[in-house]
Each structure stands twice: as C-alpha cells, then as structure tokens.
N, C-alpha and C positions, 0 to 999 in steps of 0.2 A: 188351568191358567186362561185360555182362551175365552173361557165363559165369564171369567172374572173381569177381564179386559173389557168384554162386550157389555157386562153390566156396568162397569164404570163409565163407559162411552156413552151408554143409554141415560145414565143418570146425569151426566154433565150436559148432554144435550137437552135434557128436560129442563134443567136448571137455566140453560142459555134461552131456551124458548120462552120459559116463564118470565125471565127479566126482559127479553124483549117485547112480550105482549105486555107486561106492566109498563115498560116505557112508552109503547105507541098509545097505550090507554092514558098517558099522562100521570101514572101513578107508580113511580119507582118505589122501591121500598122505604128509602128515606123520606118520602113526601109527607107522611104522617105527622112529621115534625116541622114541616116546611110551609111557611106562608109566603105565597108568590107574589111579587109586584111586577107588573107588566110595564114597559116603556115603549111607546111608538113615536117614531120621529125620524127626521133624515140624518142618517149617518154617513151618506154619501151625497154628492151633488153640490149645488151652489149654495143651499143652506145647511150643509153638514156641520158647521161650527156649531150652530144651534143645538142640533140634536146630540152631538158628541158631548158637549158641555153638559146638556140637560142629564143624559145618562152618567156621566161622571159625578154629578152633584149627587144623584140618587145613589150611586154606587158607594160614596163616602158615608152616607146616611146609613145605608145598609150595614157596611163593614162596622161602624161604630156600635150601632145597636146590638149586632151579634157579638161583639168583643165585650161590651158591658153586661151582657146577658140581662138586659132590662126587660125583656119580654119572656123571661122565665125559660121554659123548655122550647119555646117557639123560636125557630131559625128563620130568618127573612133571606129571601133569594130573588135575585133581579133577572128579569127576562126582557131583553131589548131587542127590538125589531126595526129594521131599517125600512124607510119609505122612499127615499130618495127625493122627498118632498112631493111626491104623487098622491093624489087623493085615492085614486083607486088602489094603489098599493097599501096605503094606511087602512082601507076598509079590510084588505086580506090581511094585514098584520093583527088588527084587532080580533079579527074571526079565528085566525090561527092561535093566538095567545089565550083566547078563552076556550076553542074546542080541544086544541091539541095539548097545549101546556098547562091548561087548567088554572090560570092566574086568578087570584082572589080581589085584586084591586090595581088600578092603573094610576101612574104618575104620566100624565100626557093625554093627548098628544101634544107635540110641540108646537107646530103651525096651526093657525087658526082653521084653515081648511081641511087639514087632518082631523081635528076635534070635531068640526061640524059632521064630517063624514062618519066618524066613529060614535057619535052620540046615540043615534038610533040603534046600534048594535049593542052598545053597553047597557040601554035601557031595557032592550029585549031580554037580554041575559041577565040582567039585574046584577051587574058588576060595577061598583062605583068607580069613578076615575075624578082626579084633580090634575088640572092643566097648570103648569108653572109659567106658561108663556103664551098662551092663545088669547088674544086681546080683542077680538071681534065683539062688537055690541050685542047684547041680548044672547050671547053664547050659551049660557047655562039656562036660560029661562024654560020653564015647562019640562025640565028633564032632571027628576029628582036624584039621578044616580050621576050629574055631572056638576062639577065644582071647578073653581080655579081660585090661586092665590096671587093672580097678576092683576093689575089695574086694566081696565077697558080702554079702549081707544078713545072715548068720550072724555074720560078723566084725564088722559095724557094730553090731549090736545088743548082742551080748556085751560090747563095750568101754564103750559109752555108758551102758548100765544098770550096769555095775559102777561106773562113775564116780559117777553120781548116788546110788547107795546107799552108797558109801564118803565122799563129799564132802558130802553133805546129809542122810544118813539118811533117804532117801524110799523107801518100798518098796510103797505102794499105788497101784497102777496101774489106768488106764482105757485101753483102745486103741480108737482109731477107725480103721479102714482102708477104703481105696477098693476096690471089687470090680473089679479087674484084676490082672493077672499080678503087677505090682510090689507092690501092696498085700497081696496074698494071701500072696506069697512072704514079706514083712516079718512078718506075722501068724504065719505058721507059724515063722519063724524065732525069734520072740519066745517062742512056745510051747516051742521046743526049747531055746534057749540063755538065756533070761531067766527062765523059771518058777520055778526053784530058787532065784533070789535075790530074787524080789519077789512080791508077791500081786496077781493080776490080778483085779480085782473085777467088771469089766464088759467085754464086747467089743461094739462097735457098728460098723455099715458105713455107707458112704456111696457115691454113684456120682460119676465124674469129671463136672464141669461142674455139680454141685449148687451152690446159692447159700444154701439154709436148711437149717442144722443144728441148728435148735431143739428138735425132738423128741427127737434123741440127747442133746444137752447138757442138757436139762430132766431127762431120766432119769438122767443121770450125776450130776448134783448132787442130784437130790431123793432117790435111792435109795442111792448109793454113796459119795459125798463122797470122792474120791481126792484124792491129793497130786500126782500126775503124769498127765499125758494125753500118752500117744504117738500122735502121727498119722503113720499109714503112707500116705502119699500124696504128691501134688506141691504145689508152691508156691502155688497160686492157691487152692486149697481150704484148705490149711493156714492161710493169712493170714485167710481168712474164718472158719474154725473158731475162731482165736484171738481175733478181734474179737467174735465172737458169745459165746464163753465169758466174755469179759470184762464184757459186757453184762449177762450172768445172774450176775455175781459169783462165778463159779466160780473160785476161787482154786487154781490148778494150775501146775506146772512143766511147760511145753511142750517135748516132746523129738520128734525126728525123724531120719530118715536123710537121704542126700545129696539126695533130691528136695526138700528145703526149702532147700537151699544156693542160692539164687539171689536177687539184689538186688530181684526182684520181690516176693518174700516180705516185705520190709521197705517197699516202696514201697506195697504193698496194705495190708498189716497194720499198719503205723504202730506206734504205741506199744503195742498189743496184743502185738505179737511182741517186744518188749523183754524180754531175758532167756531167749529161747528157745534150746534147745541142739540141735545137729544133728551127725552124722557128716559127714566130707568127705574129699576125697583132695588138697586143695589150699588154700595160703593165701596171697593175693596180696600181703601185707605182709611175708613172709619175706625177710629181707635179702640171702639167697644171690645171688650176682651173674647166675646163669643164670634165676633166678626173675624178677628185676627186669629183666633183657633183655626176656624174654617179654612181662611186663606193659607195659613202654614200648613195645613193638612193637605190641600189641595196642591200647593207647590211641591210638597215632598213627593207626592203620590204621581203627579202628572209634568212636574217641571215647568209650570207656567201659572200665571196668576188666574183665578177664576173671574169669570164674568156674571153679569146679572143672570144669565140663563142657568148656569151652574148653581148660583146661590139660591136662586128662586127654586129650584129642583131640590135642592137640598131641604129647603124649608118644606116644600110640599110632601116630601118623603117624611120628614119630621112629624109634619101634621097628621100624615097617616099613622105614624107610630104612636102619637099620642091618642088618635082615635082608638086604636088597638088597646091601649092601657086604660083609657077612661071607660071603656065598655066591657073591660075584663075579659076580653078574649082568651080562650084557651085551645088546647089540642083537641078537645072534645068538640069545640065549635068549628075547627077545621074539619073533623072527621065527620060532623053530620050535616054540612053544608050550610050552616048558618053565618059563618064568619064574614061574608060580604056585606050582608045586611047590617050586621053590627058596625062594620067599618063604616059604611053609608051613614049610619045614624051618628056616628062619632064625628064624622067630617061635617055634617049639617050642624052639629052643636058647636064647632070651633068658635071661641070668644077670646080676643086678646091674645092670641098665640105669640109668644116673645121670640119671633124669628130674627136671623140675621139679616133680613130684608125688612125689618120693622114689626111692628105689632101688627098682627092679622086677625080679622073676624070675617065669618062667612054669614052673608045675610039669607034672607028666607028663599031667594031664588039661586042660591048656590054661587053667588057673586062675592067678591072680596071687597073689604072695607079697609083701606090702608092709605098712607101718604105716598105722594110720588116724589122723585129726585129729578133734577135737572142737571145733567153732566156737560161739561164743556171740554173739548179737545184743545190742551194747552201745553205746548212743551212736548208734543209726542205722546201724550196719555191723558186719560180721563180725568178730570177734576171736578169736584162737587161744587155747585153753586150755592152759596148760602142766600136764603131769601128771607 
C-alpha cells in the first residue's frame, strides 16, 4: 500500500512539474489551439480610462469571434498588460507578452509614447501590432510590423481648425499642450497644419497630473485674449483647465483632439466643458445597426456606454480577425510559428474594412485612411457635428 501511494505521489508530482514547466515556457497544453492577442496600455493612473476601454473593446471582439466559431478550431485569448502610462513599463510589457506569454499579435499600445517605445521591440521580434489610439505623426513609418486604425494628429487638427474658422469665424488661438509625446505631436501638427489658417498668439505647456493651471491661464487672459483655446492633452487635465478658465472669466472656445473624448471629461469638467469641441473616431448614437449592436453589447457587459477608444479597439481586433481569415490561418500555422507573419500580411492588405468607426484602409506605411468626426459637449453628453 505504501509503495502504491508513493507511486501515485511521484506521478502526481511529475504531472504538476510538467504543467508548471509548460506554463513557464508559455506553452500550456491548450495553447496549441490558442491564438494570443496582447494589449499594452494604462489600466491604472490618470489615463486609465483609455487603456481600460481599449481592453474592453478587444475583449468583446474576442468573445464574439470565439462564440461564433468563425475561426474554426482556433480560439482567441486576450492578454492585457498595465503600463500606468509609463513608457519604460510599456517596454517591459511588450517584452513580457512576447517572451513569456508568446502572443502572436498586439492590439496597442494605447498611448503614442507607449507605441513608440514598443515599435522597435515588435519589429525585432517580428510580431505585428495595430494601435487603435496612438495618433503621433509618422508613428508607423519605417516599421513594417506596426499599424494603426486611428487618424494621425495632422488629420485631426486640420479638420477641426478649418471647421471653427468657417463656422464661427474664430482665428485667434492659444495652445496649451502637455509635455509628453502625445501633446508635443499635437502641438507640432498644429504648427504644420493650422498655422496658415489662424493666428497662434501664445503657446503654454503643462505636465500630466498637474492640477493648477492658474499661471498659464492668467498669462493667456491678461496678455493675449484669444477666442480659442486648443488643449493638447488628456481628459483629466483638459477638464480642470476648462474649469479654471471659466473661474478666470476667460471666454474661449475649448478645442481638443481625441484625448478629450471620454465621458470623464464631462464628469470632471461639468458645465465648464459645455460647448467644447473635439475630434473623434466614433459616435455612439449613430443609428447604424452594427454600431448599435456593439453599443448594446458593451452596455450589457460593462454597464456603461462605449467611447471612441473602446470602439476603435473593437475595430482593431476585428481587423486582426479579418486578417486571420483572409490569410487562411490554421492551427498548423500557430504550431510552426508562421502565424504572426501571416497576420502582418493581412493587416497590410486591409482595404475598405467596414468598421463601426467607419470604413478603414491601411496605406503602404501602415497608417490609416478614414474620415474624422467632430463631437461637441452639449447637454452633458457628446453629440456629432454635421458638416
């Protein structure tokens, strides 16, 4: 009896050790059927709403694909890594997901700085990535493994500035931009694309997580008296800037890019952000059935309305799924290590993808071709401007 127990113990221990070894090697028994999608972004910190919503958008796309069995025997699995918005953490996240988890493709990163950091890592590993939200100009250039399905800062700024000039005859701008890759890219794009349309009377900077913008706003109001304030940053700081501008009776039209397009802007800013305009890639009240199906699925799962980041992440994941299908990816390709290259080829071939954020094509540099939306805060919610 003792020898039998000892044999069972040895057998159980061996099985446990084998399972642990396979797990540490990133090759659990069920992995032979799994195609792994990595997501890198801020799940904590001041930009957490972006990363959380991107992860949620991908999650819905993954669940739908698995439930429909549209990929045959292949099961998709999402691996999300938190960066806290830190670029060094993003580098570690990309490396971990590649070396330890063995992901085959990325949706992300979320922030431009994170994606710029991850670009060389994915190119060396030859693992493709499509970012749903990194807007820095020339982000994808010279990297055949990096794509995006969101518009660049150049495209966003050119269209919103032209709109306010034509619609409101406003042309005297102040710019407040955050000192990170996103803010600096927006500022440079403003110089390149809007400088001929309007007069930029003052440019001021701020840091992520700043709370007091009184010095910049006092200077702007006292010395320059602009009619527009373009905030190149994220929703938390933009909401506080709008509040403090109102407290100082600085009567300006608030403008921004997609970093402002989050319900938290309205929750934090309240009446101060009423009338603010921002560029976006998604409008949740679009009556299109595909849009409303996504909105309802998102509400049912997360008990809130999806924003642009969730929607573009959903589309990015769907573009990956279409790439898998168009290239005929099978379990054999997962097993022999050719799956990532096939997905890369499929992403590069994307033309007129009918997404919930509009028709999307990928150009020869991995950049996106699509239309931009302009949203306005009205009555405590975002509405679409018809142009």
